[in-house]
N, C-alpha and C positions, 0 to 999 in steps of 0.2 A: 896761407891761412886756406885756399885753396887745397893744397895738400895735404891737410890737418884735416879737413872734411870730407876729403876722398878719404881718407883711410878713416874716421870714422862710418862710413858710408860703406864702404867694402869689408869691412867686421861687421857692419848688419845684415851685409848680402849673407854673408858667413855664417850667421846664428843658426842653430837648427831650429826655431822659431819660425822661421821665412820659407825655411826649404825644406822642414819636418813633413814625414808622411803620415805621422801620424794623427789619427782623426775620433780619436776616442774610443774604447772599450762599450761605454756606457751611458747615459744622459750626466750624470756627475761626472765623470770624466771629460768629457765634450764640455761641459758647462766650463771647467775646470783650466780647460785649454783657452778656450775662450777669455777667459779671465785673463792670462797670462798675454794674450795677444794681442788686448787691448791697452795692456797696462804698457805693450812693446809700439806699437800705435802711437802711445801717448809721448813716450820717449820720442820716436820719430818724428812725429809734427813738431817738437821743437827747435828741427833742423832743417825744418821746411824756409824759416823768414830766413836763417843764415844761409841756404841756399840761393833763393832769390835776390841778398845781398851782395855777396858774391859774387854771383853773375853781375850785377850792374857795374860792381869794382871793376870788372875784369873786362866789361866793354871799355871802361872810363881809361885803366890803365893802357889797353891797348893805343885808346888815341894819343896818352902822354905818353908812353911809350914804346914807340914805333919800332923800334931796335927790334921790342919782344913779343911783338903784338903777335906771333904765330905760335911762341910758346907759351903766353896769357892762352890765346884761344883754344887749344893743344888741352890744359888743362881745366879750361871751362867746359870744352865738350866732353870730357873724361868725367867733369862731375856732374852736369845732365845728365848722361848717358846712365851714371850709376844710380842717383835718385829714379830717374823713370824704373829702371828695374828694381829698383827695391819697391816702389810703389806697386809695381804688375805683380812682385810677386808674392807682396802684402795684400792684395786686392782676391788674389789668386785661394791665398791662403785663408782670406777670410771666407772667400764663398767655398771654399772643399771644409771649412768648418762649420756653417751656417749648414750646408747639405748633410753635414753629419749629424747635426745638432738635428734636424726636422726629421734626419732617420733615425738617430737615440729616442726622439720624442714619438716617434710613431711606435718605435719598438717596445717602447714602456708602457704606452696608453696598449697596445694588441698583449703586452704582457700579461697587465693590469684585467683586460678585458676576459682574457680568455681563462683566467687562475680564479675570477669572479663567477667565469662560467663555469667551473669544475665545483668549486664552493656550492654553488646553487644547484646545480645537478644531486650534489652529495643530500642537499638538504631536503629535495624534491620529493628524492629518492627514501629518505628513514625513515618517513613516519608508514608507521602499518597500519591497513585497514583497519577499521573499526568493528566493536563490537554490539555495539547499542545506536539510539538514534541521537542524540546527544553526542556522543564522540564523532559522529559521521560530520555532523553540524559543525562539530569544531573543526574536524578537518579541512572541508569543504571554506571557510572562513581562513584560516591557515591559507590555503593552499592559494585561496582569492587575493592574500597580502602576497606572495610567492611574485603573483603576475604583478600586482604595481609597484612593486621593486626591478621586475625587469623593465617594465611598462617607462620607469625611473630613469634608464641605460641604458634607456633608445638614444637619448642625446650624443651619449659616449663614443656607442657602436657608431653612430652619421658622423660625428666630428674624424671619426679615427679611419675611418671610408674616406672620405671626404679626401684627409691629408693623405692618404696611400695614392688617393688617386692624382692628387699633383705631381705627388712625387713620380707618380708614374710618367705624367704629362708631358712634365720639366725631364723627362731621360735622366732622370737621376741615374748614380754608379751603380746605385745596388738596388735597381728596379724589379730584376727575376726575385732578389729575398722580397723586395715588400711586395709583389704579384701572388708569392705562397702563401704570406702573410693574411694577408687579404682575404685570400680562399678558405685558410684555415679559419679564419675568423668567421665568414660568411657563413660556413657549416655549423662552427662552432653555436654562434645566434640563431641557426634554424633548426640545430639537433636540439637545444636547449628547448626553444617555443614546440617542439615536437614531444619532449619529454614533460610539459607542461601538460599539452593536452591531452597525452595519453591517462598522464596521473587524474586531469581533470575527469574524464571519462569514466575509471576506475570508480574517483572516490564519490563520482553523483551515482553510480550502479551500486555503490558501496550504503548510498543513502536509501536507493529506491529498495532496498535487498534488508537496510535496517527496518524503513517501513512498514514494509513488508510480515517481517516477522515480527514488529511490534501488535501491526493488526489481525495478523491470523492468533498470536497468542491470545489478544482480548475476546476475540469471535471463538476459540479452544473453551476458553476458561466458562465464557458463556452456554458454549453447550455443555461442559460440563454442569453445569447446576440445573439444564432444561434435561439433562438425562438422567442426572437426579429426580428432578420430579415426575417424570413415566415411569420412575421405578414404583409409584405406589398401585397396589394394586388393587384398593378400594374402590369395589363398582357402588355403592349403596347397597341401604335395604331396607327406603323406602321410593317415594316420589320424589316428596322435598330433597333427601340425600344426595339423590341422583342429580336433581335439579342443580341444586350446588355443586357438584363437581363437576355438571354440566359447564356453568357458568365459570367456574376456575377452568376448566378446558380451550373454553373461547378468550380469555384472556389469553391464555398459553398460547393458542393458535395466532392470534390477532400478535403479541411479540414477536413470535416466528416471522410471521410476516414484514414486521418492521425490519427485522435482521437481514432481510432476506437481499433486503437492495444492498446494505455491506456487503454482502457475500459475492452476491452478483460482480461489484466493484472490485474486489479483493480477485476475483476470477480474471477479471478483465483488465488487471493491474498483472498477475501474472504472467498473462499467456503473450503481454508485450513486453515482457520482459526476458522472456524465453523467442521471441522473434527477434528479438533487438543484439540477440546472441549474447545475454550477459551471460559474465564469469562464474554466476552459481544458477545457472539455468538449471542443469540437473535436480537440485536440490528446491529449488522453484517450485518447481514440477513436481516432483514426488509429495512437499505441502499442500500444494492445490489440490491434487489428486483424493490425498488424504480428506483434506476440510470437503471436498467435495462430498466426500464418500460420505463421511461422516454428517451430514447437509442432511444428507440424501434418507440414511440411513434413522435421523433424530424426523425426520417426514413421516414417514415409512408407519415408526412408533408412533407417531403425535396421531395419524391416522387410523394407525389400530386400534389405540387408546378410546378414539371417537367412537369408534366401530363399536367398544366394546361399551363404555356407556351408552349408549345410543338404544344397544341391545338391551342394555341394562334396565333403562330409560320404558322402554317396549313391552320390559318383563316386568317393570314394579308397576305399567298401566293395565296390564293383564292380570297380575296379583290382586289388586285394587277391586277392578272389574268385575273377577270372580266371586272377593269376598263379598263385595255389595253383592251382587246376583245369589249367591249361596243365603247371606241373610237376610235376602227376600224372601227366598225359597223358602228359608225358616219360617218366616213372620206368614205366608199365604198357604205353607202343609197348615198350620194352625189351625185357620179356618177351612178348606178342604175337609181337613177330621174332625171339625166340630161338630157335636152330635147333638146340638140344642136345638136342630132343626127337627126331631121328634116331637118336641112339644107341638100339639096342635096347635097353638095360639098362632094365628096372622100369618097363614100358611102362602098364601096369596104373596104377602111382602116380605117372604124367605124367597117364596119362588123366585119371585125379580132380583132380591137381593145375589143369589145366586147366581144369576142370567149374567147380571154383573159384574161378577167374579171372574166370569170362564168370559168377559168380553176383555177387563183388565188381562188375561194371562194371556189370552190371545194376539191383545198390542203391545207384552211384552217379549212375544214372541219373537221377534228382532233381534232384544237384545241377547239373548240367548245365540242365536245366530251372529250377531257379530262377536260376538266371545269366542265360538267357535271360530270364526274365520279368522281374528288375531293369532288365537292358539296357533292356527294350524300355519301360516306366514311365518312363527314363529318354526315350529318346529321344518316347515320347508329351508329356510333359511337353516337349520342346522346350529341350534339356540345353543348355548352352552346349559343350558338350563331345562332342556326338551323333555326329560324325566319326569320333572315337577312341573313344566307346563302338561303334559301328558295325563298326569295325575288330574289335577287341577279342571282340565277339559274334561275327564272319567264322571269325578266327582259331581260337577253341575251340571255334565248333561246326566248323571242314574237320578239325582236332587229332582230336575227338572223332569224328568217322566213320571217318579214318583206322584209329584205334584198334577200332572196331568191326567195319572190314573186313577187317583185320588177325587179328582174334580171332578172326573167321568158318571167314576162310581154313583157318589153324593147326588151328580145331577141326571139319571141315568135306572137308576134306582130308588132307594128308600123316599128320597121325598118327594118324586111324583105318583107312589101310592098312598103318600099323608094326605093327597088331593082326592083319592080318587072318593073317598063319603061325598065328596062336595059335588063332584062331576057326575059320579053315578050313586047317586042314593038308594037304588034299590038293591046294591052287592050287602052282603050281610057283614055286619062288623067284624065277628067269627074269622072270617073269609078272607077282610082286609089284612087282621093280626095274623094270620097266617102266612098270608104274603109278606106283609113286613118280618115277621122273625125270617122267613126264607132270605129276604134280601140282606137280612145285615149278617145272618149266617155265610152268603156268598159274598159278603164285603169285607167280612174278617175274615172267609178263607182265601179268597183272592188277594188281599191285603197279605197275608204272610205267605201266598207262594211267587208274590213278587220279592219282598223281601231274600226271601231263598237264591230269588236269581240276580 
């Protein structure tokens, strides 16, 4: 029986499954080899009890058959040697297969991770930059989802790295290969994170750019409406209409002031993008400069419009004052040229009334002076209606001069002659009448002469 078992063990030693150097080309192959080896070990385990039994039987036979003890001992030793040898080979084979399994497990994880990194890089690079705010927001959201997926693979990277380092620490037969793969895996992970960060910056810059474009477009549209408002050249044809136009312009200026804060914020935002080396910094600078230039032009036109309206307001004030003065002078001219004073009744009252009239004219001299001053101020500012202002000034001045002359003639001439009979009763009536006729002729002649002038 010992001889028969030895033959079985020798056959096992010769089996390729124990002595084979094949360790598998991939994880699936290694697992298949391990399965076959487990089956072999199961069969081998069935012989262990027989080996132990035969060892005990050999010892008894040596005692009962001393004449064959030496031969029995040799057979027993051969059996034990073969058994121990096959156990050693099996243990070595098991260890080699286990090392191969760990290597292929590491290699499979390495391939999976590097393949996933390649796919993720392609996915991250696939998205083009957006052309509007909504698209930029979607890009950032999707990119953040990619980061979540990268973070979810962190455990896989860590466990694969730990598995590789464990193989190195154990002095694995493929240590050089493992070391190389660990370096590749580390670089791939690092390059993936760098790519994600680069694209994040690009997407954030894209978002900033689209926000800038959106806001500048809104301001551009707003300025187009304001520019259209300033196309109105109506300066009003009365004081009330000019005041209404000024009120509208004040509301317009308030709108400008309210929008100025947004334009300033856009200017600061654009400057920040340029200073941070935005990929579209040249276009940002161009749009910013155009926006500020347009804003400045809008303010200049608004100021010019206000100045024109204020000039119109002062002009209408001047027209109103001149019209009022001309009307007042015309009314006073009727009094100055009234000949009812020739009626000798109540002469003293008429003299007093004339003196009051002269005092009234003197009191209103300041109105004439004020009108001339305001008119001259308009001329000094080179007012757009300077010719009309000059005409009005000359008209009022001329009418005022005629009024003063008529008043002077009336006061210094005929009216006081009517008082002579009462002041100087000894003067003959025919002499008084002669003086009155002469005064009347002089007054008429003087008036005609001044009219010609």
